[in-house]
N, C-alpha and C positions, 0 to 999 in steps of 0.2 A: 099638431102641437103636442108637446109633452106637458101634462098637468103636474105642477109642483106645489107642495104645501110646505110652508116654513113654520116650525114650532119653536118659538124662542121668546122668553119673557122679557129680555132686555131690549128696549126700544132701539138703541143705537146698533146693537148686534143684528137685530132684525132688518133694519134699514140697510146695513152694510151687505148682508146676504142678498137682499132683494136687488140692490144695485149691481152687485157682481154678476148675478144670474142674468139680469135683463140686458146688461151691457156687453157681456162676454160669451154668452152661450146662445146660439141660434135655435129657434124652434121651441123656446120655453114660454109657458104661460103660467103665471102665478095664480093658482086657484083660490088661495086664501092664506091668511096668516093667523097664528094662534099664540096667545100669551100664556095660556094655562092648559093643563091636560084636558079639562072638560071642553074647552073651545076646540082643541085638536080632535077630540072624539066626534064633536058635531060636524067638523069638516070631513072626517073619514066617512061618516054616515051619509053625507050629502054629495060627495064627489067620487069620481073614478080617478084615483091618484096614481100617477106613474112613479114619481119620486117624492120622498118626504125627508126633509131635514129636521131633525128633532133633537133639542137639547135635553140632556138627562135631568138636570135640576130645574124643573118647572113646578109651579104650585098646582094644587088641586089635581093630583095624579102625577106620578113621575113620568119621565120620558119613556122608560121601559114599560110601564103600564100602558101607555099610549100605543107603543109598538105591539104589545100583546093584543090589544083590542084590534089594531089594524090587521094583524095576522089572522084573526078569526074571520075577517071580512075579505081580505085579499092576500093571497100568498105570493103574488108576483110583483107587488110594489117594491121598488128599490128604496131601501132605508139607509140614510146616512146619519149616524150618531155624531153630535157635536157636544163637547164637554171640555171644561178646564181641568178636569181631574183624570188621572190614569189609574183606575183601580182594577186589579185583576179580577175581583169578584164580579164587578159590573161587566167587564169584558166577557167573562164566561157566560153570564146571563144573556148578553147581547148575541153571542154565538148561538145559543140555544134558540133564540128568537129569529135566527137567520137574518141578522143585520148585515147589510152588504158592505158598508164602508164605515170608517171610524176616524173622525178628525178632531185633533186637539186644538183648543183655543190658545192664543189668538189665531184665527183662521186666515191664511194668506190667500190672495186671489189665485195664484197659479195652482195651489193645492186644491182649492175648491173647484176650479174649472176642470182640472184633470180628473177629479173624482166624479163630477157630474157627467163628463164625457165618457168615462168608463161605464157608468150606470146606463147611459144612453146606448152605448155599444152592446151591452148585455141585453137590452130590451129588443135588440134585433137590428141588423144593418139595413134590411129592406125597409123597415118602418122608418128608420132614421132618414133614409134617402127620400121617402115619400113626404116626411115632415118638412124637409128642407125645400123640396119642390113646391109644397103648399105655401111655404113662407115666401118663396120667389114669386109665386102667383099673387100673393098679397102685395108685395112690393111693386109688382108690375101694375096692379090696380091703383097704386098710390103714385105712379110715375117716379118711384124712388130708385133711379138708376144707380147712383153712387152707393146706396145701401146694398143693392143687389151685387155690385162688383165686390164690395167688402165681404159680403156673405160667402161668395164663391172663393175669394182669396183665402179667407179664414178656414174654410172647409178643406180646400186642397192642402194647405199647410198642416192641418190636423191629420189628414190622411197620411201624409209623409212622416209625420211624427209617430205614427203607429208602428213603423218599422223597428223591429228589434224589441218590441214590448211583449208582454205575456198575454195579450188579449187573444192571440192565435188568429188574427185577421191579416190576410195578405193585402198590402196596400193596393195592388192591382185590382183585386176583387172589389175593394171599396170604391176605387175610381170608376170601374165599370158599372157598379150599382148606382153611383151618383149620376153618371152620364146617361144611363137608361132612364132615370127618373126625370132629368131635365129635358131629354129628348122627348119623353112622353108629354111633358108640359108644352113643348114647342108644337107638337102635333095636335094636342088638344086645342091649341089656339088657331089651328088651321094653317100653320106656316110651313113652308117647304124649306128644307135644309139644303143649301147649295152643295154641289158635288164636291168641291174642295174641302168644305167643312165635314162632310160625310166621311171622306177618306181619312181625315184627321181623327175623327171619332173611332172609326174602325181600327186605326193605328194604335189606339190605347191598349188593345188586346195584346200587342207584342212589344209595347214600349217598356224598357226597363224601369222598374219603380225605384229610381235612385235620385239623388239631389240634382244630377245633371238634367234629368227629364222634367223636373218640376216646372220650369219656365214654359216648356212646350205644352205640358198638360194644362197649366193655367190659361194659356192662350186659347186652347180648345174651348174651355168653359166660358171664357170671356166672349168668344165668338158666338156661343149660344145665347148669352145674355144680350149681346148686341142684336141678335136676330129677334129676340123677344120684344125688345124696346123700339126697334125700327118700324116705322109705319110709312109706306110709300116714299121711302128715302128721307123722311123727315121725322126725327125722334119726337115722340109725344104728339104726333099729328099737327105739328106747326105751332103748338101752344107755348113752347119754351122760348126763353129769351136767348140772345146770342151768348151772353155770359154763362148762362146755365148750360148751354150746349158745349161751351169751351171747358167748363168745369167737368162735365161728363167725359169729354175727350181726354182731359188730363188723367182722370181716374182710370179710364180704360187703357191708357198708354203709360201708366206709371212705371212699368218695367222696361220702358224704352227711353232713349234720350229725346225728350220732347223740348222743342224750342218755341219761342213766341211766333216765329215765322210758320212753323208747322201748324200751330193752333189757328193762326190767322187764315192760312190757306184752307183749313178744314171749315172755318166759319165763313169763308168767302168774303173777307174784308181785309183791309191793309193792316200790317203789323202795328203801325203807329196808332191807327184808330182803335184797334183792339187793346193796345196798351192803355190808352186814355179811358176807354170804356171799363176796363178791368179795375183800374185805380179808382174810378168814380164809384163803381158798384160795390167794391170790397174794401176800399181804403187801404190797399196793399198792392204792390206791383207783382207782375206775373212770376218772376223768378223767385221772389220771397215766398209767394204762395206755394209754388211747386216744391221748393226746398222744405217748407214746413210740412206739407203733406207726406213727403218721402220720410221725413224724420218721425212723424207720427206712426206711419206703417212700420218703420224700423223698430220703434219702441214696442209696438204690439208683438212683433216677431221675436224680439229679445225676451219679452215677458213670457210668451206662450209657446215658444218652440225651443228646441235645442240646437238649431242650425248655427253654424259658425258665423262669426262676424264677417269673415271674408265672403261667405256665401250670401249673407244678407245684403252686403254692399253690392255684390255683383247683380243680385236680383233686382235691386233698385237702380241699376244702371250707373253705379259708381265704378269706374274702371280702376281707380286707385283707392285701396282700402284705407290708406293713411289719410287721404283727403276726406273720405267718408267719416272717419273717426274725428277729424278736426271739425267738420261741419256739425256733427252730432254734438260734440262737446260745446260748441258755440251756441247751439240752440237750447240744449238741455242743462248744461252746466257741469256734466260729468261725462266720462268716456262711456262708450257702449258697454265695455266689460264691467265697469263700476255700476252702471244702470242695471244690468242684468243681475249683479250680486245684490243690489238693494231691493230688487223686485222679487227675489227668490223667496 
């Protein structure tokens, strides 16, 4: 896990930063929060910090004085300055203190997530992959299949988003590093990778790192997640309910055209019985739930990636982009393009 400290005297700002980090960045652990410079110094002295967000204008020592103290302790901690003011003199001092990033308030979610991911990448891709594998192991212990699928999906999308950036990382090397870490977790659990999946993993080395290959790549990683969660052919060792199994099936096959009949066959019950069970358990019908989940994933992709609306629609199994846009507007109230503009 990456240890993060938030230094911010405004309660609402501090809460917002914490929420964004915990909900949008995998592998983050908040080590502590400070309202003053003195509290920040105590946290620096107590913890090994990977990333620190620090507001300049805090009481009892300025943010820059806090960074100066940090640099005497740790030269490799990534520091992100947050401030409502853009002063040249302050910027000059921040450069001297080797501040890594600089964000002006009000801080928007996409900007903060991108900045944190940039700092994580600078800390080393090998470590990043290990951290994500550790997080997958935690989710495995919690039987959190859907969260594991979401983690893999987000990371694959993030890898493809690195194409054309100035980070100097080849998306293929990031994919290979991530696959190596997840395969290591599979072997650590004493599981054998089927020959077909092994060939797919080997194929990542020659697969073009472009938008057309994203679906293939995601399918490989979802196969590894399935392998981790399957036990003797029964996910979670028989402890999950039928509805939970169906929810997991939906999440796993979100990029395909899933029907009620498909899910019922998977659960080995009749479609009509599954429909009644689904409605009773969730107070929503199968199709409405499936549409809602697809729209939620589409919103995340619109916020956090630069992929075209056509590509997002295709990835979520909408053959007609106009129908996708219509469904999105019905659910969200605005078109996908407008939602992306509002979230920027």
